[in-house]
C-alpha positions, 0 to 999 in steps of 0.5 A: 450819433455823428452830430453828438460826437462833433458837439462833444468835441466842440465843447472840448475846444470851447473849454480848452482854448480859453484855459490854454490862453488863461494859463499862458497869461498867468504863466507869463505874468508870473515869470515877469514878476519872478524875473523882476524879483531875481534881478532886483535881488542880484543887483543888490548883491552886485559888488559883494563877494557873495555872488555865487552863494546868492545866485545859487540861493536865488535860483533855488527860490526861482525854481520853487516859485516856477514849480508853484506857478505850474501847480497853480496852472494845474489847479486852473485845469483841475477846477475846470474838470471838477466844474464839468464833472469830468473827474469824481473829486478834487484830488483826482482832478489835480492828480490828472491835471498835473499828470496831463500837464507833465505828460507823465500820465496816470494809468487809472485816471481818465476824463469822462468820455465827452471831455477826453480831448481836454486832456490832450489840450492840457498836455499841449498847454503843459508843453507850451508852459514848460517851454516858456519856463525853460526859455525863462530859466535860460534868460535869467541865468544869462541876464545875471551872468552878463550883469556879473561879467560886466561888473567884473570887467568894470572892476578889472578896468578900474583896478588896472587904471589905479595900478597904472596910476600908482606905477606912473607915480613911482616914476614921476617927481612929487 
């Protein structure tokens, strides 16, 4: 009995650790692509007077894409649960996966006994992914805000130089 218990836990580790790594890699690649798209869109709107509405719409899209990204990662875990026959069907596997990833929990869904440690690993994975997402959202907001602030400072300097030249020209001979 004791060796069967250790073998079951070993299988949980063998399945869970690669799933954690794969999901983190998928997440980071997805975040890089989303970040690149966001910066591209916001840089194209630089100099236009529509910065605030463009920023709000872009952040809405970023949130949608990040949510889809988390859903894809939940599907990866759900597919593993179905492959291992840890849950009875795809719907239950997806619901369990998203519940475990968000640490929401769903009281009437349980992995088969030999796979229960995987649920804890998925919860750990969800914590890592949501931490990365939080840092990412902060970085996006910071990058866009810094770029816009720099542009405005540059515009203000340009405007003050032009107005200073105009003032000087008022007092000088033509």
